C-alpha positions, 0 to 999 in steps of 0.5 A, a space after each residue: 133565511 131573511 131576504 133582508 140577509 140575502 139582499 144585504 149586498 145589494 142593499 138588502 138592509 134598506 129594503 121597506 125604509 121608504 115605505 110609508 106605515 100607518 101606525 106602528 106597526 100598519 095597524 091604522 090600516 086595519 083599524 081603517 077598514 075595520 071600521 069602514 066595514 062595520 059602518 056598512 053593516 050598520 048602515 044596512 042593519 038600520 035600513 028598514 024598508 019593504 023589499 025583501 032582499 032574497 025575491 031581489 036576489 032572484 029576480 036578478 037571476 031570473 032577468 040575468 037568465 033570460 037575458 044575458 046569456 050566449 045568444 044575445 039581444 040588443 034590446 033585451 040587454 037594455 031593458 035588462 039595464 034598465 030592470 038591474 037599475 030598478 033592482 039597484 034603487 029597491 036595494 036601498 029599501 031592503 030591510 034586515 028584520 033579524 033580531 038573531 044577525 050572528 046566526 043568520 046569513 041575512 046581513 052577509 048575504 045582502 052584503 053580497 048581493 049588492 056586489 052582485 047586483 053591481 056584476 050583473 050590470 057590468 056584465 049586461 053593459 059589457 055585453 051590450 058594448 061587444 055586441 057591436 064589436 066581436 059578438 056578430 056571430 052570436 047576436 041575431 041583430 047582426 045575422 043578416 050581413 
């Protein structure tokens, strides 16, 4: 049963009347987003640098595992943020030198790596901020208090 019929007595026939549509059926939003996503893909494919995305991924994992776990040191967190910013800069120089993009995961991995780097930085900065608040029990810097 359609909600329109259920709420007809309460003005249900006007549901969605004030909603702006992008195109006749909202397809304009889909078209815009598809174009934006394709531009991201094209930019990544066109990059020609000397950085290997898989090595960047491995470095990021090692850095985060070594420095951003339960026990956190402020100096390590600050250094980790510096390293992550360096990795983000190096990410701009990755090269997807794969002629068979439709059959490999190189492009999706590169896209996910960008998001992983962003999230790693958010986690690191959040941990650094938190050390000055509630994390005093797990941060050796504050144990002497």
